[in-house]
C-alpha positions as CSV (number, residue, x, y, z in Angstrom):
1,M,-58.4,163.9,-110.3
2,N,-58.7,166.7,-113.0
3,L,-59.1,170.2,-111.4
4,K,-60.0,172.1,-114.8
5,K,-63.1,169.5,-114.7
6,A,-63.7,170.4,-110.9
7,F,-63.9,173.7,-111.2
8,S,-65.6,173.9,-114.4
9,C,-68.3,171.8,-112.7
10,A,-68.4,173.9,-109.6
11,R,-68.5,177.3,-111.6
12,I,-71.8,176.0,-113.5
13,E,-73.5,175.0,-110.5
14,F,-72.8,178.1,-108.4
15,V,-74.2,180.2,-111.6
16,K,-77.4,178.3,-111.5
17,W,-77.4,178.6,-107.6
18,I,-77.1,182.5,-107.9
19,L,-80.0,182.5,-110.3
20,D,-82.3,180.7,-108.6
21,S,-85.5,181.7,-107.6
22,R,-84.8,180.8,-103.5
23,M,-82.5,183.7,-103.4
24,V,-85.5,185.7,-102.6
25,I,-85.3,184.4,-99.5
26,L,-81.9,185.7,-98.9
27,A,-83.4,189.2,-99.3
28,V,-85.5,188.5,-96.5
29,L,-82.9,187.4,-94.1
30,L,-81.1,190.8,-95.0
31,I,-84.5,192.8,-94.3
32,F,-84.7,190.7,-91.2
33,I,-81.2,191.3,-90.1
34,Y,-81.4,195.2,-90.8
35,G,-84.3,195.3,-88.0
36,F,-82.9,192.6,-85.8
37,A,-79.3,193.8,-85.5
38,V,-78.6,197.1,-87.3
39,T,-81.3,199.2,-86.2
40,P,-81.2,198.5,-82.5
41,L,-77.5,199.5,-82.5
42,T,-78.4,202.8,-84.6
43,D,-80.9,203.5,-82.1
44,N,-78.2,203.4,-79.4
45,A,-75.8,205.5,-81.3
46,G,-78.7,208.1,-82.2
47,M,-79.6,208.1,-78.7
48,M,-75.9,208.7,-77.6
49,G,-75.3,211.2,-80.3
50,E,-72.1,209.0,-81.5
51,P,-71.6,207.1,-84.4
52,L,-71.0,203.8,-84.6
53,N,-67.9,201.5,-86.2
54,M,-68.9,200.4,-89.4
55,L,-68.1,197.1,-88.8
56,E,-70.0,196.5,-85.5
57,P,-72.9,195.6,-87.2
58,A,-71.5,192.9,-88.9
59,I,-69.6,191.8,-85.9
60,A,-73.0,191.6,-83.9
61,I,-74.7,189.7,-86.2
62,F,-71.9,186.8,-86.4
63,N,-71.9,186.8,-82.5
64,S,-75.7,186.9,-82.1
65,G,-77.1,183.4,-81.1
66,A,-80.6,184.2,-82.3
67,I,-79.1,185.3,-85.6
68,L,-76.9,182.5,-85.9
69,L,-79.9,180.4,-85.5
70,I,-81.5,181.7,-88.5
71,V,-78.3,182.0,-90.7
72,P,-77.6,178.2,-90.7
73,I,-81.3,177.4,-91.2
74,V,-81.4,179.8,-94.4
75,F,-78.5,178.6,-95.7
76,L,-79.6,175.0,-95.4
77,T,-82.8,176.0,-97.3
78,L,-80.8,177.8,-100.2
79,I,-78.9,174.9,-100.3
80,A,-81.7,172.2,-99.9
81,D,-80.7,170.5,-103.5
82,F,-77.0,170.3,-103.0
83,P,-75.6,168.0,-104.1
84,K,-77.6,168.3,-107.2
85,I,-78.4,164.8,-108.4
86,D,-81.3,163.9,-110.5
87,T,-81.6,161.5,-113.9
88,N,-78.9,163.5,-115.6
89,T,-76.6,162.8,-112.9
90,A,-75.2,159.5,-114.5
91,F,-74.2,160.8,-117.8
92,Y,-72.9,163.9,-115.7
93,I,-70.5,161.9,-113.9
94,S,-69.4,159.7,-116.5
95,R,-68.0,162.6,-118.3
96,T,-66.4,164.0,-115.3
97,G,-65.4,161.6,-113.1
98,R,-66.8,160.4,-109.7
99,K,-64.0,162.2,-107.6
100,N,-64.2,165.3,-110.0
101,W,-67.8,165.7,-109.9
102,L,-67.3,165.9,-105.7
103,L,-64.6,167.9,-105.6
104,G,-66.5,170.0,-107.6
105,Q,-69.5,170.1,-105.4
106,I,-66.8,170.9,-102.6
107,I,-65.6,174.0,-104.2
108,K,-69.4,175.1,-104.8
109,L,-70.3,174.6,-101.2
110,I,-67.3,177.0,-100.3
111,L,-67.9,179.4,-103.0
112,C,-71.7,179.4,-101.9
113,D,-70.4,179.7,-98.2
114,A,-68.7,182.8,-99.0
115,A,-71.3,184.3,-101.3
116,Y,-74.1,183.7,-98.8
117,L,-71.9,185.4,-96.1
118,V,-70.4,188.4,-98.2
119,A,-74.1,189.0,-98.7
120,I,-74.8,189.4,-95.3
121,F,-71.8,191.5,-94.6
122,I,-72.6,193.7,-97.3
123,G,-76.1,194.0,-95.9
124,A,-74.7,195.1,-92.7
125,V,-72.1,197.4,-94.0
126,V,-74.0,199.3,-96.5
127,P,-77.0,201.2,-94.3
128,M,-73.6,202.4,-92.2
129,I,-72.2,204.3,-95.0
130,G,-72.0,208.2,-94.5
131,R,-73.3,207.2,-90.4
132,S,-70.2,205.6,-89.2
133,F,-66.1,205.6,-89.0
134,C,-63.8,203.0,-90.3
135,G,-60.5,201.9,-87.9
136,N,-59.6,199.1,-85.4
137,K,-61.3,201.1,-82.9
138,W,-65.0,200.4,-80.8
139,S,-67.0,202.9,-81.1
140,N,-68.0,204.9,-77.5
141,V,-71.7,203.5,-78.2
142,A,-70.4,200.0,-77.8
143,V,-68.3,200.8,-75.1
144,N,-69.7,203.3,-72.9
145,F,-73.5,203.1,-73.9
146,V,-74.5,201.6,-70.4
147,A,-72.5,203.9,-68.3
148,E,-74.3,207.2,-70.0
149,F,-77.6,205.2,-69.8
150,P,-77.5,202.5,-67.0
151,E,-81.7,202.3,-67.2
152,E,-80.8,200.7,-70.6
153,S,-78.5,197.9,-69.4
154,G,-80.8,195.7,-71.0
155,N,-81.3,197.4,-74.0
156,F,-80.9,194.3,-77.0
157,G,-78.6,196.6,-78.9
158,V,-76.3,196.3,-76.0
159,Q,-76.6,192.7,-75.6
160,L,-75.6,192.4,-79.5
161,L,-71.7,193.7,-78.4
162,P,-71.2,192.5,-75.0
163,K,-68.1,193.2,-73.0
164,S,-66.4,190.0,-73.6
165,L,-66.2,191.1,-77.1
166,Y,-64.8,194.4,-77.0
167,N,-62.6,193.9,-74.1
168,Q,-60.7,191.3,-75.5
169,M,-60.1,192.1,-79.2
170,G,-59.9,195.0,-81.7
171,V,-62.5,195.6,-84.6
172,Y,-60.8,194.1,-87.2
173,E,-59.8,190.9,-85.3
174,A,-63.1,190.7,-84.1
175,A,-64.4,191.0,-87.5
176,L,-62.3,188.4,-89.1
177,E,-62.4,185.6,-86.9
178,S,-65.9,186.0,-86.3
179,C,-66.4,185.4,-90.5
180,L,-64.0,182.7,-90.7
181,L,-66.0,180.3,-87.6
182,V,-69.1,181.2,-89.2
183,F,-67.9,180.7,-92.9
184,L,-66.6,177.1,-91.3
185,Y,-69.9,176.0,-89.6
186,L,-72.0,176.8,-92.6
187,I,-69.3,174.5,-94.4
188,I,-69.8,171.7,-92.0
189,I,-73.5,172.0,-92.7
190,G,-73.2,171.8,-96.5
191,M,-70.8,168.8,-95.8
192,I,-73.0,166.9,-93.6
193,L,-75.6,167.1,-96.6
194,L,-73.0,165.9,-99.0
195,A,-71.7,162.9,-97.2
196,F,-75.2,161.5,-96.9
197,S,-76.3,162.3,-100.2
198,V,-73.4,160.1,-101.7
199,A,-74.5,157.7,-99.4
200,K,-78.0,157.6,-100.3
201,K,-79.4,158.9,-97.3
202,K,-80.1,162.5,-97.8
203,A,-83.1,162.8,-95.6
204,L,-80.9,161.6,-92.5
205,G,-78.5,164.2,-93.6
206,F,-81.3,166.9,-93.2
207,V,-82.3,165.5,-89.8
208,I,-78.5,165.4,-88.5
209,C,-78.0,168.9,-89.7
210,G,-81.1,170.2,-87.6
211,I,-80.0,168.5,-84.5
212,V,-76.8,170.2,-85.2
213,I,-78.3,173.6,-85.4
214,S,-80.7,172.9,-83.0
215,L,-78.7,171.1,-80.4
216,G,-76.0,173.6,-80.4
217,T,-78.5,176.8,-80.0
218,T,-79.9,175.1,-77.2
219,L,-76.6,174.4,-75.4
220,C,-75.6,177.9,-76.1
221,A,-78.4,179.3,-74.6
222,I,-78.2,177.2,-71.2
223,K,-74.3,177.7,-71.4
224,S,-73.8,174.1,-71.0
225,R,-70.0,172.9,-71.0
226,L,-71.4,170.6,-73.7
227,M,-71.7,173.2,-76.0
228,W,-68.0,173.3,-76.9
229,I,-68.5,169.8,-78.9
230,M,-70.9,171.6,-81.2
231,P,-70.0,174.1,-84.0
232,M,-72.1,176.7,-83.2
233,A,-70.7,177.5,-79.7
234,N,-67.1,177.0,-81.6
235,S,-68.2,179.7,-84.1
236,I,-69.1,182.8,-81.8
237,I,-66.0,184.9,-80.7
238,W,-67.5,186.0,-77.5
239,I,-68.3,183.0,-75.7
240,H,-64.4,182.1,-75.8
241,Y,-63.7,184.8,-73.4
242,T,-64.9,186.0,-70.1
243,Q,-65.7,190.1,-69.8
244,Y,-62.4,190.9,-68.1
245,Y,-59.8,188.0,-67.8
246,S,-57.3,187.9,-71.0
247,S,-57.1,183.9,-70.8
248,P,-59.9,182.4,-73.0
249,I,-62.0,180.0,-71.8
250,V,-61.4,178.1,-74.6
251,S,-58.8,179.2,-77.5
252,V,-60.0,180.3,-80.6
253,W,-57.3,178.5,-82.3
254,Y,-58.8,175.3,-80.6
255,S,-62.2,176.0,-82.4
256,L,-60.8,176.6,-85.7
257,C,-58.7,173.4,-85.7
258,Y,-61.8,171.5,-84.6
259,L,-64.3,172.8,-86.9
260,S,-61.4,172.2,-89.7
261,A,-61.0,168.4,-88.4
262,I,-64.8,168.0,-88.9
263,I,-64.7,169.4,-92.2
264,A,-61.9,167.0,-93.2
265,L,-63.4,164.1,-91.4
266,L,-66.8,164.9,-93.8
267,I,-64.8,165.2,-97.0
268,I,-62.9,161.6,-96.0
269,I,-66.3,159.9,-95.6
270,S,-67.7,161.7,-98.8
271,F,-64.5,160.3,-100.9
272,G,-65.3,157.0,-99.3
273,N,-68.5,157.0,-100.2
274,I,-68.3,158.7,-103.8
275,R,-66.1,155.2,-104.6
276,R,-69.5,153.3,-103.7
277,F,-71.9,155.4,-105.4
278,D,-74.1,153.3,-107.9
279,Y,-75.1,156.2,-110.0
280,D,-76.9,154.0,-112.3
281,N,-79.8,154.3,-110.0
282,V,-79.9,157.7,-108.5
283,M,-83.8,157.9,-107.5
284,E,-82.7,156.9,-103.7
285,V,-80.7,160.2,-103.2
286,I,-83.6,162.4,-104.4
287,F,-85.2,163.9,-101.3
């Protein structure tokens, strides 16, 4: 294996991905997220006359079941042609080597995932500049809004930051763990596509991704114990805790290890499939 060739492959394809016209979908997502998550929180802050913590909207986005249904779907749309396999693939792989090409695809996936989440994070934080505060402390809006406005207890902004989130951890911890777990969740989505693509079953890979996203959302919505076998439940911090007891229902470390183990298994499967990959006939792979 040659890391230089792998990183070169990843860099070239990542730049092409960034410049793809489909990135307009990301802009639409950011507008939707602003109206769906940021605005309800800022409205509550206006009612209360108190500032939000700058990181609270981002934390709310990465802990909302509704938004975490849309975020993976949009990511899957943006990487729909991942890995890029066309009639030039045989020449490309023959120059870089099968394993180097596959490693380059994994690196590209990591870069795409990171760039995607950074864009969402910036889209949530930038609008708060000048009307929020920084620090490892939850705002009075998050903690005391219901106490001051009990009639607004069903307010959507209140639901975005539940008690099991701000009663159990600080802002920095919540932001870091939320981003990391969602990052691993999206890596799993991409690795499913990659594993099935090199097995020349990309259409089935899309179906599996859809099942993982939709079934995970459904199980989380009904609070079934089975939700812990799906990546989505493991990627939402507040579900790991009750409102008051410090002992978690499921450890965050368990979720980190569980998601990482799934990724490792998919990587092993991908490297096993690439050894048998017949790149002389790639038309079977193109979706």
